[in-house]
C-alpha positions, -999 to +999 in steps of 0.1 A: +061+667+414+038+654+439+051+627+466+058+595+456+060+559+476+079+533+462+081+497+476+115+475+471+129+442+483+164+437+499+175+406+497+213+411+520+222+371+527+197+352+540+172+381+548+147+394+524+134+429+537+100+447+517+113+486+521+098+516+511+110+545+497+093+579+495+102+600+467+094+638+481+106+662+448+121+658+416+140+683+400+164+687+373+199+681+375+212+715+355+188+734+387+197+709+415+233+721+406+223+763+403+209+756+434+236+740+450+261+769+437+240+798+450+237+782+483+273+774+483+292+796+464+327+789+452+351+819+448+360+825+414+375+860+416+366+883+385+365+862+350+383+869+315+358+880+288+336+848+273+343+825+300+320+792+303+338+774+330+364+771+349+384+741+369+406+742+396+430+715+413+462+717+438+495+696+423+517+677+449+537+707+456+503+725+471+502+748+436+469+760+426+467+752+391+433+766+374+422+762+340+396+783+324+378+775+289+372+806+271+348+804+241+348+825+209+320+828+182+327+820+148+328+843+117+352+862+095+384+868+113+418+886+099+451+878+104+488+892+090+509+863+082+543+863+069+548+834+045+586+837+043+609+837+075+633+861+058+613+877+035+597+915+053+561+904+033+530+903+052+501+889+037+467+900+053+439+871+047+407+874+057+395+838+071+362+825+082+370+809+112+352+783+134+337+791+169+366+780+194+374+771+224+408+787+245+421+764+276+442+789+295+461+775+324+473+793+349+494+783+383+499+799+417+525+789+438+522+797+478+546+832+486+540+842+453+520+877+447+501+865+415+493+839+393+511+834+363+497+822+323+516+788+321+499+780+285+477+785+260+459+755+241+436+756+220+409+740+196+381+743+175+342+731+179+312+729+155+286+731+181+274+755+211+283+745+248+252+725+264+242+711+295+266+680+288+301+702+274+318+680+290+314+651+260+315+683+233+344+670+203+372+690+199+390+697+170+423+710+156+426+745+149+447+747+118+468+774+122+506+781+122+525+786+157+507+755+175+527+731+188+522+696+176+511+703+146+477+715+158+474+693+189+490+719+217+498+752+234+499+784+216+540+791+212+541+823+226+573+835+214+577+871+224+542+880+241+543+892+266+517+908+294+522+925+325+525+903+356+508+932+380+476+931+363+443+907+380+446+876+360+416+881+344+421+908+326+462+894+312+442+865+301+422+886+280+448+908+269+471+873+260+444+864+237+440+895+219+476+897+215+478+866+200+451+865+175+468+903+170+501+889+164+521+883+130+513+843+124+543+831+104+554+796+086+567+783+119+550+746+131+525+748+101+494+723+102+488+698+082+456+706+058+456+673+045+422+660+035+409+695+052+391+704+024+417+735+016+453+736+008+465+763+025+460+799+045+458+814+010+431+791-001+415+792+031+412+830+024+401+828-011+370+806-001+360+827+030+357+856+005+330+843-013+314+822+017+316+839+053+304+805+065+331+780+045+351+771+083+316+748+082+330+730+051+366+726+062+373+688+072+392+701+111+408+670+121+402+655+154+421+667+181+449+645+204+423+655+235+391+642+217+366+662+239+366+693+267+364+669+293+399+650+279+415+679+279+407+691+313+415+660+325+451+662+307+456+700+315+448+689+352+464+657+353+501+670+337+530+681+357+515+672+386 
């Protein structure tokens, strides 16, 4: 854009000044941030698969807390579900899953050899992550084994990862293990007013409509936006 010259008045107490401001160049914010990142690169290390955002803060104990935001596309997903605690019965359910975000919070304490995966928080979203991603509304992921009926972290139970592996590989593996694990009746979500009665009903609708997730009324997440979730994860336990 061509050079622009603007005139304006500045009133400072009993003095009025006529000033000129020259705007030499105007660029989009996204282009400016991209150039800033290119010139002052931040060492993120290798990132997990489909990582869309990373946030890093230091707490009062000088520990590094890193949150990775991983996006998973919508589609049919087959899960293993055990409907009875003491029963060997396992159902294979194919569900029309929404687009999801997985917030993985890791902590590194000075003196340790590697960071640890502290907790993992899932959420469903109905839109792609655009430039204003911080305002992206979050909804609950209506699946079992999530604390606080869908608003909290995944119950990791007996899931395990090899701590000697690089953090990005551990995150990839633990998410794969969560999705492939045996879901059960612990911490079942509330399906009221969602448009489905339970997981079986969800699977029945999904069998004839692969995009059925778009008709489910997922409840709003307690942390209503992506930015709100990041604030919670960076401030908690600080």
